[in-house]
Structure formats: C-alpha cells, structure tokens
N, C-alpha and C positions, 0 to 999 in steps of 0.2 A: 671355734677354730683355734688350733694351737699354733703360736708363732713359730716360724721355721727355726729361729735362733734357739728356742727351747728344745726342739727336737734335736738339733745339732749338738747342743750342750749335753743333753742326756746321753746321746750316742757316744760322744767323746768321753764322758765320765765312765760309761760302761765298757768302752773298748779301749780307752786311752793308754798311752805309753807305758809307764812303769807302775801302774796300779797294782793292787794286791794279786790280781790274776797272773801278772807277769812273774811274780815271785814264787808262786806255788810250784812245787816239784812233784808232789805225790798226788796221784789220781784221786785218792780218797778225800784229800783236802779240797780239791776242786769241786767234786760232786756234793760234798756235805755242806758247802758254804751256803747255798741257797741264794736268795735275792734280797737286795736292799728294799725294805718296805716302802721307802719314799719313791723309788723308781717303779716299783710294782703298781703303784697307784696311777701313774701317768702312762705306762706302757699300753694298756688297752686303748686309751684315747689316741695315742700316737698311731697305733695300727689302724684304728677307725679313720683317722684323718688321712692316712696313707692311701686309703681306698678312694678318696676324693681328690687328693693332691699328688700329682706325679713328683713334685719337688720333695715333699715329705717322704714319699716312698723311696726316692733315690737316696736321701740322707740315711734312712733306716737300713737300706740294702748295703750302703757303703760302710757305715760306722758300726752297725750292730751285726748285720749279716756278713760283713766283710772282716773288719778289724777284730771284733770280739771273737768271731767264729775261728779266725786264723790263730788267735791266742789259745783257744781251747783245743784246736787241732794239734798245736805244738805240745800241749800237755798230754794229749792222748798218744802222740808219737813217742814222747819220752816214756810214758807208761809201758809201751810196747818194748822199747829199748831196755827198760829195767826188768822186764818180765812180769809186770803187774797185769798186763794183757798179752794174749798170745800174738805171735807173728801172724800177719794176715788179717788182723782186726779191721773191720770196715769202719774207717775213721769218719766218713761222711754220715753213715747211718748212726754212729755213736754221737755225733754232734746233734743230730735231730733228736735222738733218744734222751740226751741230757737236757735239752731245752724244753721239750714237751711237758714232762711231768712237773717241772718247776713252774713253768708258765701257767699251767692249768691250776696248780695248787695256790699259787700266790696271786695271780692276776684274775683268774676267772672266778674261783670260789672264795677268794680273798681270805684264805686261812694262813695263819702265821706258820712259817716253816720251823716247827719246834725241833730241838736237837735230836730227840729220840726218833721221831718220824723221819727226819732227814737222814739219820744213820741207816734206818731200814731201807729207805729209798736208795741210798748210796750202795748198799749191799746188793740190791736188786739190779741196779744199773750196771755195776761192775760184773755181776754174774751174767747178765744178758750180753754185754759186750764181749765176754770171754767165750761165747758160744761160737 
C-alpha cells in the first residue's frame, strides 16, 4: 500500500505551481520532454492503489487529472493561438493523446524516452492533433 502522503506529493510535484511545465511556451517542448524516470517508477503503483482506495483515486484525479491536465491544456490553447495547431483543435482529445504514448513507453514497457524517439513521437502527436 502506498501512503496517501506519497501520492499527494508525487501529484503536487507533477502538477505543481511554477514547475517546468508552467514555463513552457512551445508545444514541441511540452511533448518532447517525456517523463521523469523516478516518477514513472511509482505511477503504475499509484494507479493500482487507486483501484483499491477511493482516497488515492481522489488525489490522483485532483492533482494529476486536474492540475497537471489544466497546465497542459493551457499549453495546447497557446499552441492554437500561435498557429502551431489549427483553430478547432480538440484539446481534450489532445490531452489524452499526449499522456497515452508517454505512459505506455515509460511506465508499462519501462523504456527510457530517448531524445530521438521522443522527437519522432512529438512529430506524430503534433501531426495527429493538427488533423
């Protein structure tokens, strides 16, 4: 069992205030970053614990599913404003699409997000969001 304080701290670290995500302006920088390897090691355990613990599930929804998702949504909206993505881009779908491949690669198959592969993934994500 993961202590609730650990879940909360990881959520705050990943979604928190003025971290690196808040400073990113360019969509390509957001998608190419990947995930912190330390966090990727605990995230699968946190999701597993969330299936057994409504309290852990609530923390994950609020701090990862809420705060972090809102930050990335702001980045996508700015990308639309700058013309990096077309007007009418489905932001909600984009949020899901950004998270899925990174989670799969880093947390499930536990492969390091090497820069060349992350660049190719970034190109694919941006192309898909532009459709």
